[in-house]
C-alpha positions as CSV (number, residue, x, y, z in Angstrom):
1,Q,0.0,0.0,0.0
2,V,1.3,3.4,-1.0
3,Q,1.3,6.0,1.8
4,L,2.7,9.5,2.2
5,V,2.0,11.5,5.3
6,E,3.4,15.0,5.5
7,S,3.6,17.0,8.7
8,G,5.3,19.9,10.4
9,G,3.9,22.9,8.6
10,G,2.5,25.9,10.2
11,L,2.4,29.7,10.4
12,V,5.8,31.4,10.8
13,Q,7.2,34.9,10.6
14,P,9.6,35.9,7.9
15,G,13.1,34.7,8.8
16,G,11.7,31.8,10.9
17,S,12.3,28.1,10.6
18,L,10.2,24.9,10.2
19,R,11.1,21.3,9.8
20,L,8.8,19.2,7.7
21,S,8.5,15.4,8.0
22,C,7.2,12.8,5.6
23,A,6.3,9.3,6.7
24,A,6.3,7.1,3.6
25,S,5.5,3.4,2.9
26,G,8.4,1.2,2.0
27,S,7.0,0.6,-1.5
28,I,7.6,4.2,-2.4
29,F,10.6,5.1,-0.2
30,S,13.0,2.1,0.0
31,G,15.9,2.4,-2.4
32,Y,14.3,5.2,-4.4
33,P,15.2,8.9,-4.8
34,M,12.8,11.2,-3.0
35,A,11.8,14.9,-3.2
36,W,9.9,17.7,-1.7
37,Y,7.5,19.6,-3.9
38,R,5.3,22.6,-3.2
39,Q,2.2,24.3,-4.7
40,A,1.2,27.8,-4.0
41,P,-2.3,29.1,-4.7
42,G,-2.8,29.6,-8.4
43,N,0.5,28.0,-9.3
44,Q,1.6,24.6,-10.6
45,R,3.3,22.2,-8.3
46,E,7.1,22.8,-8.3
47,L,10.1,20.7,-7.3
48,V,11.8,22.1,-4.3
49,A,14.6,19.6,-3.4
50,T,15.7,16.1,-4.2
51,I,17.7,13.4,-2.5
52,S,19.3,10.2,-3.8
53,S,18.3,6.8,-2.4
54,N,21.3,6.7,0.0
55,G,21.1,10.4,0.9
56,G,24.5,11.2,-0.6
57,I,23.3,13.5,-3.4
58,T,21.0,16.4,-3.0
59,S,19.7,19.2,-5.2
60,Y,17.7,22.3,-4.7
61,A,15.6,24.8,-6.6
62,D,17.5,28.1,-6.9
63,S,14.8,29.8,-4.9
64,V,15.6,27.7,-1.8
65,K,19.3,27.0,-2.1
66,A,21.3,27.7,1.0
67,R,18.1,28.0,3.1
68,F,16.5,24.5,2.9
69,T,18.1,21.2,3.6
70,I,16.6,17.8,2.6
71,S,17.5,14.6,4.4
72,R,16.2,11.1,4.9
73,D,16.1,8.4,7.5
74,N,16.2,5.1,5.5
75,A,15.7,3.0,8.6
76,N,12.4,4.6,9.3
77,N,11.2,5.5,5.8
78,T,11.1,9.2,6.7
79,L,12.0,12.3,4.6
80,Y,12.7,15.7,6.1
81,L,13.0,19.2,5.0
82,Q,14.7,21.8,7.2
83,M,13.6,25.2,6.2
84,N,15.5,28.3,7.5
85,G,15.2,31.9,6.6
86,L,11.6,31.5,5.4
87,K,10.2,34.1,3.1
88,P,6.6,35.0,2.3
89,E,7.1,33.5,-1.2
90,D,7.7,30.1,0.5
91,T,4.0,30.0,1.4
92,A,2.6,26.9,-0.2
93,V,1.3,23.3,0.5
94,Y,4.4,21.1,0.7
95,Y,4.3,17.5,-0.5
96,C,6.8,14.7,-0.5
97,N,7.0,12.0,-3.2
98,S,9.5,9.9,-5.2
99,H,11.5,11.6,-7.9
100,P,10.8,10.7,-10.6
101,L,7.3,9.8,-9.7
102,K,6.8,6.1,-9.1
103,Y,3.1,6.1,-8.5
104,D,0.3,8.5,-9.5
105,Y,-0.4,9.2,-5.8
106,W,0.0,12.2,-3.5
107,G,-0.5,12.7,0.2
108,Q,-2.5,15.5,1.7
109,G,0.5,17.8,2.0
110,T,1.3,20.2,4.9
111,Q,0.6,23.9,4.7
112,V,3.4,26.4,5.3
113,S,2.4,30.0,5.7
114,V,5.0,32.7,6.1
115,S,3.6,36.1,7.2
116,S,4.2,38.8,9.7
């Protein structure tokens, strides 16, 4: 069974930090590259960060580089996104998934709102 459960979002002031978590089923997580995506109102879903299956290679969208850090715990099928220096333009629903997509399935996402 495919499962993706994102958590950790919330309302934060500009410059603040949040840590997102994603609990994934082994069928979508084990031995597979993963990523965080986000979708702001009125916008298409965009790729934020990716991580290789063993965690050794990461990549970031230019808009979040040097502020966000993606990591994974392969023993517990969990993906993380540490977000520092948050900006209002980071406001979006954040989703985790494999990269490239393995299944046509998305979790409910977690809302991140950055506002003073």
